[in-house]
N, C-alpha and C positions, 0 to 999 in steps of 0.2 A: 114161689116153686119154681118157677123159669129159671131165677138164678142157681138153684141149686144141680136144675138139671144140668147146666152150664161149666156146673164146676164138676160133679159127674163126667160129662163129657171130657172134659181136660185133664183127668186123673184117666181116660185114657190114652193119652200120651201124643193125643190129637197135634199138628200142628198147628189149627189156629181152629175156635170155637166160636160160630158166628151164629147169632139169633135173628131169626127172619121173622117178625112182624110188623101186623099193620097197626099196632095200639102203643101210642107215643108213651102211657106208663110207664108199657112193658121196657120201650125204646131203655126209659130212664134210670129204669131200675138194673137192667143189663149193665148199661156203658158204668153207670157209677158205682156196682161191685168189678168191674175192670176190664170187660166185656164187649166184644165187638157185637153189634147189629145193625141190620139192614131194614130201612122201614117198605114195608109192601104194600102194596093191591088189598082193602079190602074184600076180593070179591071171588080170592079160591076157592074150589071145594073142598083142596084137601091139603094138607105140608107139602103135599110131591110136589103142588101146582106153586106151592107158596119156595119150594127149593127151587124149581124152575126159573122163575124170576131171578131171584139169588145168583143164580149161575149167568144168566147173562146179563145184569146188571154187573158182576164183577168182570166178568169176561173171562170165565175160567173154560180151559182148554177141553177135550174128548176126555183127556187122560185121567182127569181131575177124579179124584176120589174121594165121594161124599157119603158123610153117614148121617142119614137124616133121622137124629131123636127128639120127638115131641116133646112141647114142653110141660106136659101130662105126665110125666113119666119121673118122677126125684129117687125109683129106686130104681132106674138104670144100671145095669153092672157093667164099668168100667172093661173089664175085661171083655162084656162082647161086644163093644162099638167097636174093640181095637180090634180083635177076630173078625171082626165083620168088616172093616177099611183091611184087614189083611186080605181075607176074601176075596174083594171087588180087587182089588191092587194083583191076585194073583188072574 
């Protein structure tokens, strides 16, 4: 399911799709499908907390535009991801 979500995110035209996970099985599946993955701690209370760890790990600056799509959203619309990114950028 996570790979499907990553594929939908890529269809949005995102510059990069990075999956943040604390599960090595997910990391392997994601990398095997050609996506980037970052292993995170397992004690995060939310996906937003996990995203914050990835931002710090990657050294992204305050101007970076990130859209947090949860791995259990296989029907996420790429257009919605793109629209949200554009709103955040503005």
